[in-house]
C-alpha positions as CSV (number, residue, x, y, z in Angstrom):
1,M,0.6,-13.2,-3.7
2,A,2.5,-12.6,-6.7
3,T,6.3,-12.6,-6.5
4,V,8.0,-9.6,-8.8
5,S,12.3,-10.4,-9.5
6,I,14.8,-7.4,-9.3
7,P,17.1,-8.1,-12.2
8,A,19.9,-9.8,-11.1
9,G,22.8,-7.2,-11.7
10,T,21.0,-5.4,-8.4
11,S,23.1,-5.0,-5.3
12,A,21.7,-2.3,-3.4
13,L,18.0,-1.4,-2.5
14,L,17.2,2.3,-1.5
15,L,14.4,2.3,0.2
16,D,11.7,5.0,1.0
17,I,9.8,5.9,4.3
18,E,6.6,7.3,4.2
19,G,4.0,4.9,2.4
20,T,6.8,2.4,1.8
21,T,7.9,0.8,4.8
22,T,5.6,3.1,7.1
23,P,2.0,3.9,7.1
24,I,1.3,7.3,5.9
25,T,-0.7,7.1,8.6
26,F,2.4,7.3,11.2
27,V,3.2,10.8,9.7
28,K,0.0,12.7,9.5
29,D,-1.5,11.4,12.3
30,I,1.6,10.5,14.7
31,L,4.9,13.0,14.2
32,F,3.1,16.1,11.9
33,P,0.8,16.2,15.3
34,Y,3.6,16.4,17.4
35,I,5.3,19.4,16.3
36,R,2.4,21.1,15.8
37,E,1.7,20.6,18.6
38,H,4.6,21.3,20.9
39,L,6.1,23.2,18.2
40,E,5.7,27.1,20.8
41,D,6.2,25.2,24.0
42,Y,10.4,23.1,22.5
43,L,10.8,27.2,20.7
44,S,10.5,28.4,24.0
45,T,12.3,26.3,25.9
46,H,15.3,25.6,23.7
47,W,15.5,29.0,22.0
48,E,18.9,29.8,23.2
49,E,20.9,26.9,23.2
50,D,23.1,26.1,19.9
51,E,21.5,23.9,18.5
52,C,17.5,25.8,18.4
53,K,19.4,28.2,17.1
54,Q,20.8,26.5,14.1
55,D,17.4,25.8,13.4
56,V,16.4,29.2,13.2
57,H,18.6,30.7,11.5
58,L,18.1,27.5,8.4
59,L,14.8,28.6,8.5
60,K,15.3,32.4,7.8
61,K,17.7,32.2,5.2
62,Q,14.7,29.0,3.5
63,I,12.5,32.7,4.4
64,E,14.5,34.5,2.3
65,E,15.1,32.1,-1.0
66,D,11.3,32.1,0.0
67,M,11.3,35.5,-1.1
68,R,14.2,35.9,-3.3
69,Q,11.7,33.9,-5.4
70,N,8.6,35.1,-4.8
71,R,6.9,32.3,-3.2
72,A,4.5,32.4,-0.5
73,C,5.1,33.4,2.7
74,P,3.2,33.4,5.3
75,V,1.4,37.1,6.9
76,H,2.2,38.1,10.5
77,A,-1.9,39.7,11.9
78,V,-0.7,41.4,14.7
79,D,-0.7,39.7,17.9
80,Q,-1.5,41.7,21.1
81,T,0.0,38.9,23.0
82,V,2.9,39.3,21.8
83,H,5.2,41.4,24.1
84,T,8.8,41.2,23.8
85,D,11.3,40.9,20.4
86,E,11.9,37.1,22.1
87,E,8.0,36.4,22.0
88,K,7.6,37.8,18.4
89,A,10.6,36.3,17.1
90,I,9.3,32.4,18.3
91,R,5.7,32.8,16.5
92,E,7.5,34.1,13.2
93,V,9.6,31.2,13.1
94,V,5.8,29.5,14.4
95,D,4.0,30.0,11.6
96,N,6.7,29.8,9.2
97,V,6.8,26.1,10.2
98,L,2.8,25.9,10.7
99,W,2.7,27.2,6.8
100,Q,5.6,25.1,5.8
101,M,3.9,21.7,7.3
102,A,0.8,22.5,5.6
103,A,2.2,23.2,2.0
104,D,4.1,19.8,3.0
105,R,7.5,21.7,2.4
106,K,10.1,19.5,2.2
107,S,12.9,21.7,2.6
108,T,15.8,20.9,4.9
109,A,15.7,23.6,7.0
110,L,11.7,22.6,8.3
111,K,13.4,18.5,8.8
112,Q,15.7,19.6,10.6
113,L,13.8,20.7,13.6
114,Q,11.8,18.0,13.3
115,G,14.0,15.8,13.8
116,H,15.4,17.6,16.4
117,M,11.7,17.9,17.3
118,W,11.2,14.0,17.1
119,R,14.1,13.2,19.0
120,T,12.8,14.2,22.1
121,A,9.5,12.2,21.8
122,Y,11.2,9.3,20.8
123,A,14.1,9.0,23.6
124,S,11.5,9.5,26.6
125,G,8.9,7.1,24.8
126,R,6.1,9.0,23.5
127,I,6.7,8.2,20.0
128,K,7.6,4.4,18.4
129,G,8.6,4.4,14.5
130,E,5.3,2.0,13.2
131,I,7.2,-0.4,10.2
132,Y,5.0,-2.9,8.0
133,Q,5.0,-6.4,9.0
134,D,6.8,-7.3,6.5
135,V,9.4,-4.7,6.1
136,I,11.8,-6.1,8.6
137,P,12.0,-9.7,7.7
138,S,12.5,-8.8,4.4
139,I,15.7,-6.5,4.6
140,K,17.1,-9.8,6.9
141,R,16.7,-11.8,3.9
142,W,17.7,-9.7,1.3
143,R,20.8,-8.2,3.1
144,G,21.7,-12.5,3.9
145,Q,21.8,-12.7,0.3
146,G,24.1,-9.6,-0.6
147,L,22.0,-7.0,-1.3
148,K,22.9,-3.8,0.5
149,V,19.9,-2.0,1.8
150,Y,19.8,2.1,2.0
151,I,17.3,5.0,2.8
152,Y,16.1,7.6,0.9
153,S,13.4,10.1,1.8
154,S,12.6,13.4,2.2
155,G,12.5,13.3,6.6
156,S,15.6,14.2,8.1
157,V,18.9,11.2,8.1
158,E,18.8,11.5,12.6
159,A,14.4,11.7,11.7
160,Q,14.9,8.3,10.1
161,K,17.6,7.3,12.5
162,L,14.8,8.3,15.6
163,L,11.7,6.3,13.8
164,F,14.4,2.7,12.8
165,G,15.9,3.2,16.1
166,Y,12.9,3.2,18.4
167,S,10.8,1.5,16.3
168,V,7.8,-1.0,17.5
169,E,10.4,-3.7,16.4
170,G,13.6,-2.3,17.9
171,D,16.3,-0.8,17.2
172,V,16.8,-2.0,13.4
173,L,19.1,0.6,12.9
174,E,22.1,-2.6,12.2
175,L,19.6,-3.1,8.9
176,F,20.5,-0.3,6.5
177,D,24.1,0.7,5.4
178,G,23.2,4.2,5.2
179,H,20.8,7.0,5.0
180,F,20.5,10.0,2.4
181,D,18.1,13.2,2.5
182,T,16.7,15.5,0.7
183,S,20.7,17.5,1.8
184,I,21.6,15.3,-1.3
185,G,18.9,16.9,-3.2
186,P,15.0,17.2,-4.2
187,K,13.4,14.0,-4.4
188,V,11.6,14.1,-8.1
189,D,15.4,15.5,-9.1
190,G,16.9,12.3,-11.3
191,K,21.0,14.1,-10.2
192,S,19.8,13.1,-6.3
193,Y,19.5,10.1,-7.6
194,E,22.6,10.2,-9.9
195,R,24.8,11.2,-6.6
196,I,23.5,8.6,-4.5
197,A,24.2,6.0,-7.2
198,E,28.1,7.8,-6.9
199,R,27.9,8.0,-2.7
200,I,27.2,4.4,-2.8
201,G,29.6,3.4,-5.2
202,C,28.0,1.2,-7.6
203,P,26.5,2.4,-11.4
204,P,22.7,3.6,-11.2
205,E,21.8,0.6,-13.1
206,E,23.3,-1.7,-10.4
207,I,20.4,0.5,-7.5
208,T,16.5,-0.9,-7.3
209,F,14.3,1.8,-5.9
210,L,10.9,1.2,-3.5
211,T,8.6,4.0,-2.9
212,D,4.8,4.9,-3.6
213,V,5.0,7.9,-4.9
214,T,5.6,8.3,-9.3
215,R,7.2,11.7,-9.4
216,E,9.6,10.0,-7.1
217,A,9.5,6.6,-9.5
218,K,10.3,8.9,-12.8
219,A,12.8,10.9,-11.5
220,A,15.1,7.6,-10.1
221,E,14.4,5.6,-13.6
222,E,15.8,9.1,-15.5
223,A,18.9,8.7,-13.7
224,G,19.6,5.0,-14.3
225,L,17.7,2.9,-11.5
226,N,15.8,0.3,-11.6
227,V,12.0,1.3,-9.9
228,L,9.1,-0.1,-7.5
229,V,6.7,1.5,-7.0
230,V,4.8,-0.1,-3.4
231,V,0.9,0.3,-3.5
232,R,0.3,0.3,0.6
233,P,-3.5,1.0,2.3
234,G,-3.6,5.1,2.4
235,N,-1.3,5.2,-0.6
236,M,-2.0,7.7,-4.2
237,E,-4.4,6.4,-6.3
238,L,-2.1,5.8,-9.3
239,T,-3.8,6.0,-13.2
240,D,-4.2,3.7,-15.3
241,E,-1.5,4.9,-17.2
242,E,1.2,4.6,-14.0
243,R,-0.3,1.1,-13.1
244,A,0.8,-0.3,-16.8
245,H,3.9,1.0,-16.2
246,Y,5.5,0.6,-13.4
247,N,6.6,-3.0,-11.7
248,L,4.2,-3.3,-8.8
249,I,4.4,-4.4,-5.1
250,T,1.6,-4.6,-1.8
251,S,4.0,-6.1,-0.1
252,F,8.0,-6.2,0.2
253,N,7.6,-10.2,0.5
254,Q,6.3,-10.2,-3.3
255,L,10.1,-9.6,-4.0
256,E,12.5,-12.3,-5.3
257,L,16.5,-11.8,-6.5
258,T,16.7,-13.7,-9.5
259,G,19.8,-15.0,-9.9
260,R,20.3,-15.6,-6.6
261,V,19.9,-18.6,-3.8
């Protein structure tokens, strides 16, 4: 397995989750189906609780923003099984959440609700966060060499902490120096990475970002970060041009820190 050097000036690693630390299949085949199967029951059970009310409020604000931007929204058909105002409101939220998921939306409102639902599943042991076997030993090695390690994912910070707090490797949250989600900005916007660098407190050129998505890699590059593209089973195929442009790794084990012992 060929080694890939990280620039000696690197002081922080910024890691994506889906397709980078964690198999895409875990998200697509376990996390997302859990939401689809339990969404209506969850909303019915928690509808009057403050946390759920806040989640619904954010979703409604997102719907209003979508309408202002003339984005497509789900069409609500007349449902004869819905009788009360609460049932109607819940059904509309369900329709919107399922529509957003089908469209692979990354809205903060959607991710917040999903995170709150997954919390119950993780805490009960129904779900354990999957992590590639090379990830934890590599992070421990990097930290031993003086690097800080951060997560940046479209999943909410709460969802990130659940995945790593209730993982197949146990609670590994202590290995991370911080977490970022779309509340700091979209992952395909270079400004988001500038904000992260500012929040971390180091220049962009001292951060190396690992992701499987080239649109994210391009945005990070534009912000001045170093970038490595992670090639894992099930990840999106790269074009010949992308393969030629980016440094690629198939395992975290390949990463060597130049100039560090």
